[in-house]
N, C-alpha and C positions, 0 to 999 in steps of 0.2 A: 429341392429343396425349390421352396412355391417364389417364386416372380414375389417382386415390393409390389407391385400394381395388388397381383393376389395379396399377397402378407395386410396389406389395405385391408381387406373387406372384415378380416378376421377382427377390429381392430374396433373396440369399445367406445370408446368418444369417437372413429372415424363412422362408426354408425350415425351416431347420433347429429350429422353434421353435412352429410354425404345426399340426403335428398332435398335439402334445402339451401346447402352453398354449393358442395362439389358438382353435385350433376349437371343443374343452369349450366357452370359455368361449362363444363365437359359438352353439353350438346352445343355448346356456342362451338366450340372448337371442330366437333363434327362437322359443323357447318364452312365450316372458316372465314367465321367471323359474323357470320350469317342468319338467316334464320330458319331455313328450311327445314332443316333435324327439331328443331323443335315444333313446327308448322306444322310436320308429316303426323312427329310423335302429339300433336290435340285432336288431330287426328281420327289415330288410331285410340285416343283417346274413349272421344265417343263413340266408336266404333265396338267397341267393345264396351262397352253402356248399353248398350242395346235388348232393348226383352226378350226375353230367349226362358228358356231351362234345357240351359248345356252346363256339362261339366266343363271349369277351366282349370287348366295345369300351365298353372308363371314358371320356369326352371332360371335359377338364380334370380330368385326375389328381391332377396336386397332388402330394405328394410317394407317391403310391401308400397312398389312407388305402382302397383299396378292395381292397388289389389280391390278398394275403392269404382276405380272404374270399370271393370270386370268382375263386383260382382253384384254393381249400383241396380243389376238391366234383369238378375235372373229372374225367375219364377219357377214353380213348380218345384225338380228334385235339382235344380240346378245349384250347383254347388263349384265355389273357387279354392283353388287348393294352390300354397308358395310353397318350390322348396329351391334347400339350399343351401351349403355343405357347413355357414360359418355358424356359427352360433352368437354371437355378437350382435350379426343380421337380422335373425328369426325374433331372436328377442326385442326383439328393435317394433319385428314387426305386428309382432304379438301385442306390442303394448299400445302405438300407432290402429290399432284395424281390425275393433268386434264387432265380430258379424256373426248368428249364425250360422250364416253357410260360408264363410270363412277360416277355413283349416291353412295354417305352416307347420312343417315335414324339413328334421334335416334327415341329409339322404345325397348322396352320389347322383350325378345326374348322368355315369354314365352305365350304373342297372338299377334304373330308376326302378323304384316299389312298387312298380300296378303293374294289373293284367293289359296285356294286347288289347289294344282299339279301346280303352275304356275313356278314353276324351273327348272331347267334340273340337275345343281348343284348347291350344298348345304354344303355349310362346318361352322365347330362350330372349331377350331383349339388354342390347347392351349388358351381353356376359360373354358373350362366345367370347370371343379374340382372348379375354385369360383365361380358357379353361384348356388345358394338359390334353389334345389327345379331342380336339372342335368335333372333327368328326365321326367321332364314334358316338355323340352327344346329339350331332341328326341321325344319326340310325336310328338310336333309342327315342325320339322326338316321334318321328314317324310311326315307331311299332307302336306307341300308345294312343296314336290318333285314331280315331275312330273312320269307317271307312266315313266319306264323305265329309269326312272332319275338317279342320283346319291347322295351318299350322304359317306360323309367323316368327319371323327372325328380323331382330339388330344389332348387325354386331359392325365390324371396319371393314374398306374397301383400298384395294392398292387403283384407288384411280386420283387424278390431279395431285397435289402436294405428293400424299402419301403413294406415287408413281417413281418419283429421285432416287437413283442412287443413291444407297445409304441410307434409305428415309424405312425399311422394312426394320435394316440391323440399327436405327437405333427405336425402334418401335419396340424392336427383343430384348436390350436392354432393362427398361421398365416391366418385362412378357406382356406385351399389348400383341398379337397376332392383327399383320393385315391382312388378308385375305385375297386372293387375284377375284376381280372382276366374272365368273362363271363356274370359281370352283364349287362354290354352297347352291346353287343352278345342278350342274352336274349330277353332285351328292343326292338331290334333290331327285334329279333322272333318270338315278340310277337307282332309283324306289317307286318309278311312276307313277308319279305324283304330277296331276293336272292343271289347267290353270294358276302355273305359274311368273310372280308379276316382280320386278326389281323394280328399286326405285333408291335410286344413289341419288345424295346428299350432302355434296361436300366429298370427306375421308370418310362412311358412310351410307349404309346401303340397308335398304328394309327389304326382306322378300315375302313375298303369301303365296301358300300356295295348298292347294285343298289333296286329300288323297280319297283317289275313286268310292261311287260305287259300287257296292254290290252287280251284277248283274241278274 
């Protein structure tokens, strides 16, 4: 049975308020009331919007939170693909993000329907902590990232108040997983990713890594 948090993502009404009401409040919560997560998010959006001929895959894209930013600077054959399992979220994404470079697709993040090494940028932002068997999703993200390409994750981390006794159990009741400080990093290291950077903002973590180029 899916968790309460995961079930919300399939609710049509929730998909309509997610971006403008729920997500800003949730983002501030990751910063424990501060602005560090929001500040990093703004920087990430600007980074995603840089010019370039890239193929971008946004896993668990929700209502297309990053579609406009990630597709704005694309050139040549560049394209953005947003993948989600929620029909409600995808319907909202398609209504709000109309562009010839933007495509939304329903699919399972554990079995991505794409060839290996087919994307230059692969993201999973504010979703991995809701997905069952999330490390398997991380494996799939690495698989579809091209040599020299990048992988970007924003998820939870067991830091600050999240490290207090009972915090993980409380998060589990609503279906939120709290990752240890090294859990994501260790998985990426097992895949021999390079230039791995972790930024912790309250109880959230941004991880940016690259797949090594072929020699």
